[in-house]
N, C-alpha and C positions, 0 to 999 in steps of 0.2 A: 436256904444256902445263900451266902452273900456273894457279891460280885467277885471278890478275890478268890473264893473257893471255886467258882465257875471258871475263872481264868486258869487256875492250876489244873483243873480237870481237862480243859481244852489243851493246855500245854502238854500234859502227859500223853493224851491220846494222839496229838500231832507228832510227838516224839517217837511213839511206839509204832505208828502206822507204817513207816518204811521198813522197820524190822519185821513186822507181821507180813507185809507184802512179800518181802524177800524170802521168808520162810515158806510161804505158800508156793512161790515159784520153785524153790528147791524141792519141795515135796512133790510138786507136779512133774518135775524133771525126773526124779527117781522113779515115780510110777511109770512114766513113759519109757524110761530105759529098761525097766523090768519087762514091760510088754514087748519091746524090741528084742530083748534077749530070748524071751520065750518063743517069739515068732520065728527068729532066725537060728535058734539053738547055738548062740555064740556069746562071746564076751563083747559087750559094746562099750567103747571108750569114746568120750566126747572131748574134743579140743576146740573150743569155740572162744574167739576173742571179739567181744563187742563192748560198747559202753553200757555200763549198768550203774544205777544209783545205789551205792552200797553203804554210805554213811548216813548218820542221822540228819546231817545238814544237807544231804542230797547232792554232794559233789560227784560228778561222773568219773569213773576210773577207766582208762584205756590201756589195754594190755597187749603184749606180743609174746611170741614163744620165748620162754626163758628157762633157766635151770630148774626152777620149781616145777614147771610143766614137764620137763624131761624126767625128773625124779618121780613124779606122780604116775606118768605113763609107764615107766619102767617097772614101778611097783605093781601096777595093774597087770602087766604082761607076766611078771613073776608069779602072780597069784592065779594065773590061767594055766590049766593043764595043757600039755603039748598037743593033745588031740582035739582041743576046742578051738574053733575058728575065732578070729578076732575081727571085729568091725569097728573101724575108727572113723568118727564123724569129724571132718575138718572144716573149719570156717575161720580163716586167719589171714592177716596181711603179711605174715612172716615173722622174723625175729632173729634170735641169736643162732648163728650157724652151728656152734658146738651143740646146743640143745637139740636142734633139728636133726643133726647127724646121729646123735645118741638114740633118738627115737626111731629114726629110719633103720639104723643098724639092728636094734632090738626087734623090730618088726620083721626084718628080713630073716632073722635067725629063728623065728617062730615056726615050728614044723607044720602046723595046720594052716589052712587058707587064711590069708589076710586080705580084707577088703577095705578100701578107703572110700568114704562117701563125701562128695563135695556138692552140697546143696546150692551154694552161691559162688564162693571163690576160695582158693587156697593158693596164695601167692608166695613167691620166694621160698623161704624155709618150709612153708606148707606144701609146695610142690615137691621139694626134696623128700619130705616124708611120704608123699603119695607115690613116689617112684619105687618105694620099697614094697608096695602092695602087689599081690597077685592079680588084683582087679581094681580098677578105679571107676567108681560109679558117679557120674556127674549129671546134674540137671542139664537139660538141653541148652540152657542159657548160661550155665556156670563156666568159670574160666580158671585156668592155672596160670602160672607165670614163670619167667626165666629165673634161674637160680644163680646168676652171675654175682660174685661177691661185691659188696660195697665197702669202701674205706671212708668212714665218716659219711659225708654227703655226696661223695664222688664214686662213680662206677670204676671198679678196678681196670676194666678194659679201656676206658677212656683215658685213664692216667697213663697207660702204656702207649697210647696213641701219640702222646707228647714226644716220646723218644723217636717216633718215626718221622715227625714233621719239623723237629728242631735239632740243630747240632748240639752235641753234648756240652760244648763250651758255653752255650747260651742257656743251659738249664740249671736252675738252682739246685743246691745239694739236697734240700728238703724234698724237692720233686723227684730227684733220682732215688732217694730212699723210699719214697712212697711207691715209685714204679717197681722197685725191687720187691716190696711187700705185696704189691698188686699181682705181680707175676706168680709169686708163691701161692697167693690166695686162689687164683684161677686154677693153677695146677692141682691144688689140693681138692677143691670142689669138683673139678672135672674127674679126678681119680675116684672120688666118692660116688659120683653118678655112675661111672663105669662099673664099679664094684657092685652097686645095687642092681644093675641091669644085665651084666654080662652072662650070668649063669642061666638066664631065661631066654635071651635073644641073641646071644653070641657077641664076641668082642667087637667085631666090626660095626654092627648096628648100634651097640651100646656106646661106642666112641662117637658115632655120628650124632646121636641124641645128646651126648655130653657136650659136644662142640656147639650144637645149636642152643643149648640151655645155659651153658656156663661161661661162654667166651665173649659175651656182649654182642651177639648177632642182633638181638632186639634190645630196646630200652628195658630197664628193670621192671617197669610197670606195664609192659606189653601184655594184653590179655590173650592167652592161648585158648582158643575155643575147642569144643569137642571135636570138630572136624579137623582142626590143625593137630590136636593131640593124637588123633588116630593116624593122620598122615605121618607123624613122627614115628609111629609104630608102638605107641603106648596102649596097654590093654584097657581100653575105655568102653564103658557101656552107659546107657541112660536109663536103666531099670531102677529108678529111685523109689524106695518104699514110701508110701504116703505118710507113714508115721514120722518120718524124718522132717517133713515140713511142719508138722505139729510141734515137734521138738524145737525147731528153730523159733517158733512163736513164743516159746518159754524163755528165750534169751532176748529180752527187749532192749532197745536203745534207751538212753536216759530220758526220763519223762519231764525234764526241766525245760524243754523247749517244745514249741508247737511242731507236731509231726509234719514232715514235708510230703508224706504219702498217706492218703486216707481212702477208705472204701468200706462198704458194708461187708463185714467178715462172714459171709455165707456163700455156699456154692451157687453159681449162677449158670443156668442153662435155658434153652428155648423150649424145653419139653412142655411146660404148662401152656405156652402159647400155641404149640402144635396141637395139643389136645383140645384146646378151646376152638381152634380153627376147624378141627374135624367135626365138632358138634354143629 
């Protein structure tokens, strides 16, 4: 075989390698989802947003909650019998409010138990979806986040603050229009949170949680820990199934850069040292 032939074989193998790797990851995920469903006797839905190398050239794709996600989740819920529990695995920085509200509303209407699992974080729209669950299972170090609406790059609550600190005559028309939209956005998100929570914990408590999460009490990226979530009154537990950590390992970050975290991927304990000391 000449040099040109070897070059073409190398080129074909290099081109197919990302595709083969992606297919292996997808098959691994499906097998693990099947194990989870058998273990928990439920419908398991995964909503995970991470960077992945999807193209032949290896460009990473970063995603957020969008309409495609809501359509897919709604289809999965429709395909689930009313007496079958739903387990939703969430790992997302948030996304489109419309899509998150659609998913949350569909989950809330499901008659059987709905559990949301948060292995690492579910911010913004992810938290809005989690509020629809009967139980939120978080890793001890996982976080939720405020659901206050954002207008472009600006928090809606901060836009309204301008009206409090400046006379109307000194505020530009565009800012006044943005403030009007901001007020409506906060009111709408707050009403959604109350609707999701009121039937389980009462209107007064639901309104308190809605005020804390939707009105700009915290910055939009504020991490709400397990302890703080419980103090708010959310139904949070930390009984995370070990299989979920294996599942997260099948959603890798892009391999086009050196990993910033490295370790030997094996369980580590001091038991062998204790046995040796006893001898």
